[in-house]
C-alpha positions in Angstrom: 40.3 115.4 123.2 42.8 115.9 121.0 42.8 114.7 117.5 45.6 111.5 118.3 42.8 109.4 119.9 44.6 105.5 121.9 43.5 103.4 120.5 43.1 100.7 117.9 43.5 101.9 114.5 40.4 102.2 112.7 42.5 99.9 110.1 41.6 97.2 112.1 37.9 97.0 111.8 37.4 93.4 111.2 34.5 92.6 110.2 32.6 88.7 110.1 32.6 86.5 107.0 28.5 87.5 106.9 28.5 90.7 106.8 31.5 91.4 104.5 29.6 88.7 101.6 26.3 90.7 102.2 28.6 94.2 101.3 29.7 92.3 98.8 27.0 91.0 97.6 27.5 87.5 97.5 26.1 84.5 99.2 28.2 83.6 101.7 28.2 79.4 101.1 29.5 80.2 97.6 33.2 81.7 98.4 36.1 80.3 99.3 36.2 78.7 102.7 38.8 80.7 103.6 37.3 84.1 103.1 34.4 81.8 105.3 36.3 81.1 107.9 38.0 84.2 109.1 37.4 88.4 109.9 37.8 90.3 106.7 39.7 93.2 107.9 38.6 96.9 106.7 41.4 97.0 104.3 40.4 93.8 102.9 37.4 94.4 102.5 38.8 97.5 100.1 41.0 95.4 98.3 38.4 93.4 97.7 36.2 96.1 96.0 38.6 97.9 94.6 40.4 94.5 92.2 37.6 91.6 93.2 39.7 88.8 92.7 38.8 86.1 89.8 36.2 84.3 92.8 34.4 86.9 93.7 34.3 88.0 89.7 32.6 84.6 89.4 30.0 84.4 91.9 28.9 88.4 90.9 28.2 87.1 87.5 27.0 83.5 87.8 26.6 83.2 91.5 24.4 82.1 93.6 22.7 85.0 94.2 22.5 85.9 97.8 17.9 86.4 98.0 18.4 90.5 98.0 20.1 90.0 95.1 18.3 87.9 93.2 14.7 90.4 93.6 16.8 93.2 92.8 16.8 90.9 89.3 13.7 90.0 88.8 12.3 93.1 89.8 11.1 91.9 93.1 10.9 91.8 96.3 12.5 89.7 99.3 9.2 88.8 100.7 7.6 88.5 97.2 10.2 85.9 96.7 9.2 84.2 99.6 5.9 84.5 98.6 6.3 82.7 94.9 8.6 79.8 96.5 12.0 80.7 95.9 13.8 80.3 99.3 17.3 79.7 98.5 20.2 81.4 96.1 20.0 81.0 92.4 22.6 80.8 90.0 22.2 83.9 86.4 21.1 81.1 85.0 17.7 80.1 87.2 17.1 84.1 87.1 17.3 84.4 83.4 14.7 81.2 83.1 12.2 83.0 85.3 12.4 86.2 83.5 11.7 84.1 80.4 9.0 81.3 81.6 7.6 84.5 83.7 5.3 83.1 86.0 2.4 83.8 87.4 4.2 84.6 90.9 6.6 86.6 89.3 4.3 89.1 87.2 2.1 89.5 90.5 5.2 90.3 92.7 6.7 92.7 89.7 3.3 94.8 89.9 3.4 94.8 93.8 6.6 95.8 93.3 5.9 98.4 90.8 3.1 99.7 93.2 4.8 100.2 96.1 7.6 102.1 94.0 5.0 104.3 92.2 3.1 105.4 95.4 7.3 105.9 97.7 7.8 108.6 95.0 3.4 110.4 95.6 4.3 110.3 98.7 7.6 111.9 98.8 6.9 114.2 96.2 3.4 114.7 98.1 6.1 116.0 101.2 8.1 118.0 98.9 5.1 120.0 98.3 4.2 120.4 101.8 7.1 121.8 103.1 7.2 124.6 100.0 4.0 125.2 100.4 4.2 128.5 102.9 4.6 128.1 106.6 7.1 124.6 106.3 5.7 122.1 106.7 2.3 120.8 108.4 2.7 119.1 111.3 -0.4 116.5 112.3 
């Protein structure tokens, strides 16, 4: 095949608004109507990343934030949010209130998340040690 390809150019690739919102880290329902109803080209997405419009700056700062962002800001998993009864998008202010109030479920889920992180690090170190050991990795 030659270096020139026929068919659509890479720059004309589009994504659904939900995909673009997820990649931008914003809650789709809080985006402007024209964003929700259209498609987003790769070039438009890159422009939003490089020079975000005010609505995107405001959403990233104030929310409402999608659950993955809420979970990350609280230091818990998405499942932990659900176990804590948080099923909707939260604003930055609501997230801060939870941090300040430190409800029991949040402290428990933070502990669980810390345990998961420690175990992940332990397993990664164990794999690295096995790879560095004479004879290479042990397959079982």
